[in-house]
N, C-alpha and C positions, 0 to 999 in steps of 0.2 A: 165492411161486408163484401163478400165476393160478388163479382159481376158475371152475368151470363148474356150471351147473344141468343136471342130467340129468332130463328130464321124461318120465314113463312114461305112455303112453296105452294103454288096454286095453278090450276089451269088458267091460261091467259084468256081474258075476255075484256071487252070495252067496259070502262067504269060504269057507263050508263046501264049495262046489263047485270051488274051486281045487285042482287036482291036487297031491298031496303032494310030488312032485318039484319042482314050481314053487315051492311054499312053502319047501321046504328050500333051493333055489337062492337065493331071495330072502334068507333068513336068513343064508346063507353069504357073500353078496356083500360086506358090509363088511370081513370078514377078508381076502377075496381082494383087495379094493381096497387095503387097507393093505399086503399082501404085494407089491403092484406098486410100492410106494414113494409112493403117493398117500395122501391123508387125507380121510376123510368128515367134512365140517364139520357137516352136518345131513342127516337123512333123515326123511321124513314120508309116511305112507300117508293118503290122503284118504277121507273118508266118501263114500257114493254121490252121484252128480251130483244126484239128487233132493233132497238136503239143501241144495243151493246156494241162495244168494240173489244176485241180480244187480242192479246199479245201472246204469241206462242213461243216456245223455246227457240232460240236463235233470233228472236226479234221480229218475226213475221207478224204483221198486223192484219187482222181480218174483221169483217163486219159480223155482227151477230154474237150470240152467246157462246160460251165455251163448249157446251155439249148440246146435242139434240135430245130433248126430253119431252115427256108429256106434260110435265109441270115445270113452271118457271119460277125462279127466285123472285118473289113479289115484294118482300119488305123485311124489315128487321126492327126488332126492339132490343135495346141494350138495357138490362135491368140490374139493379143492385138489390140483392135479396139474401135471406138467411142462409140458404143452402140449395143443393140441386133439387131436393123435394119441393121446396117452395117455387123454384123456377119451373118445375114440371106443372105445378098447379096453375101458375101464370100462363104457361103455354096452352093449357086446357081451356082457358078463358077465351082464346082467340077463335073466332068462327072460321072453320075450314069447310069449303064446299066440296072439293074433290081432291085436295092436295094434302099437305101435312105440315107439321111444325118440327123443326130440329133445334135442339138446345145444346149450346156449347159453352163451357166455362171459358172465360177470358183469362189470359195471363195477367198476373198481378205485376205491375211495373213499379 
């Protein structure tokens, strides 16, 4: 089955400020994905963008994220599922407060 990266972008906020229903929905997502006949290959929540280190062309290393944006890259699910349509349905399961979800097919190796 093909694999897709489901990239989660969200306004940054302290974990303790995330509403309980959003946290519960995030925790329930893997079981719901499995119930759809898909498989979570990996999932990761990221530290705040302020902890990022960026390497620019020419090798210059800087603190912070690559771009200044209103939303930060917050986490990633890698799922194995039937097709893009199923990956989109999985993306819709994820609770988004003010950000968005991006779905990208992964190269088959």
